[in-house]
Each structure stands twice: as structure tokens, then as C-alpha cells.
C-alpha positions in Angstrom: 0.0 0.0 0.0 1.2 3.5 -0.9 1.5 6.5 1.3 1.9 10.0 -0.2 1.8 12.2 2.9 1.2 12.2 6.7 -2.5 13.0 6.6 -5.3 10.7 7.5 -6.4 10.4 3.9 -2.9 10.2 2.3 -2.7 6.5 1.6 -4.2 3.8 -0.6 -6.0 2.3 2.3 -7.6 5.6 3.3 -8.6 6.2 -0.4 -10.2 2.7 -0.5 -12.1 3.5 2.8 -13.2 6.9 1.5 -14.5 5.2 -1.6 -16.5 2.8 0.5 -18.0 5.6 2.6 -19.0 7.8 -0.4 -20.3 4.8 -2.3 -22.6 4.0 0.7 -23.9 7.6 0.8 -24.6 7.4 -2.9 -26.3 4.0 -2.7 -28.6 5.2 0.1 -29.7 8.2 -2.0 -30.1 6.0 -5.1 -32.3 3.6 -3.1 -34.4 6.3 -1.6 -34.9 8.0 -4.9 -35.9 4.8 -6.7 -38.4 3.9 -4.0 -41.9 5.1 -3.0 -42.0 8.9 -3.4 -43.8 9.1 0.0 -40.5 8.1 1.6 -38.8 11.3 0.4 -41.6 13.7 1.5 -40.3 16.5 3.7 -41.4 15.0 7.0 -40.1 11.4 6.3 -36.7 10.0 7.1 -35.3 10.0 3.6 -36.8 13.4 2.9 -34.3 14.6 5.5 -31.5 12.1 5.0 -31.2 12.5 1.2 -30.1 16.2 1.4 -27.9 15.3 4.4 -26.1 12.6 2.3 -25.7 15.0 -0.6 -24.2 17.7 1.6 -21.8 15.2 3.2 -20.7 14.1 -0.3 -20.1 17.7 -1.2 -18.1 18.5 1.9 -16.0 15.4 1.4 -15.4 16.0 -2.3 -14.3 19.6 -1.6 -11.3 18.3 0.2 -9.9 16.7 -3.1 -9.1 13.5 -1.4 -8.2 10.5 -3.5 -11.0 7.8 -3.5 -14.1 10.0 -3.4 -17.0 8.8 -5.5 -19.7 11.2 -6.8 -22.8 10.5 -8.8 -22.8 11.7 -12.4 -24.4 15.0 -13.1 -27.3 13.5 -15.1 -28.2 11.3 -12.2 -28.0 14.3 -9.8 -30.3 16.3 -12.2 -32.9 13.4 -12.2 -32.7 13.1 -8.4 -33.1 16.9 -8.0 -36.2 17.0 -10.3 -37.9 14.1 -8.5 -37.0 15.3 -5.0 -38.2 18.8 -5.6 -41.4 17.6 -7.2 -42.2 15.5 -4.2 -41.2 18.3 -1.8 -43.3 20.8 -3.7 -46.4 18.5 -3.6 -46.0 17.7 0.1 -44.7 20.8 1.9 -47.9 22.7 2.1 -49.5 19.9 4.1 -47.0 20.6 6.9 -48.1 24.2 7.0 -44.7 25.9 7.0 -44.4 29.7 7.2 -44.0 31.2 3.8 -40.5 32.3 4.8 -39.4 28.9 5.9 -40.9 27.3 2.7 -39.0 29.7 0.5 -35.7 29.4 2.3 -35.8 25.7 2.7 -36.5 25.1 -0.9 -33.6 27.4 -1.9 -31.3 25.5 0.4 -32.4 22.2 -1.2 -31.8 23.5 -4.7 -28.3 24.7 -3.6 -27.6 21.3 -2.1 -28.2 19.5 -5.4 -26.6 22.2 -7.5 -23.3 22.5 -5.5 -22.8 18.7 -5.7 -23.6 18.7 -9.4 -21.0 21.4 -10.0 -18.3 19.3 -8.4 -19.4 16.2 -10.3 -19.2 18.1 -13.6 -15.8 19.4 -12.7 -14.7 15.9 -11.9 -15.8 14.7 -15.3 -14.0 17.5 -17.1 
């Protein structure tokens, strides 16, 4: 196994581990997005966990560590469209304030878009 520095992520083993971690985050999102849309409504577990996983992927990928996996931009675009459609259809039932609704949706859009930017840069 090779080492290229003294950091926690500066070895082949660490890169393999990071790939496993990021692959798991992606697999969880993929499974949630391919399942029953009710499961990704705003008050359901995956309605909260999907954006969390995407933000974790973004934070990890920003570090430029070797071994990070990201979904391709087309997959992210499809997930974004489906997630926001479900969110838009379900959010009013939860009676959010207009301010919260607007700000939360903007944050969700940003979460998908920032990861898509990194995924596009990775492909370039």
C-alpha cells in the first residue's frame, strides 16, 4: 500500500475506505430516490437524509481526497427533479411559514446544485 503524505487520507487504504464511505452515501440516496416517493416527503426520514447525504458528499469532495466517488451530473439532475417535485407537492400539508418554505426550498436546490458542480468538474 502506498502513502503520499502524513494526513489521515494520504494512503491507498484511506482512499479505499473513503470510496466505500462515499459509495454507501450514494447507494442510500439512489435507493431512496428509486423507492416510493412518499419516503422522500419533507417529514419522512429519507426526505431529510437524502439532502444530508448529498451535503456530506459535497463536503468530502471539496477536500480533493483520493478515492471520493460522486454520482454523475445527469443522475443528480434526475434526483433533483424528483426530490423537488415530491417536496413541492407535500410541503404545504405541513403548514410551514412562507419564509421557511422559500428558504428551505432554496437550500435544497443549492444542495443538489453544488454537488452537481463538483461532479461536472470531476468529469472535465
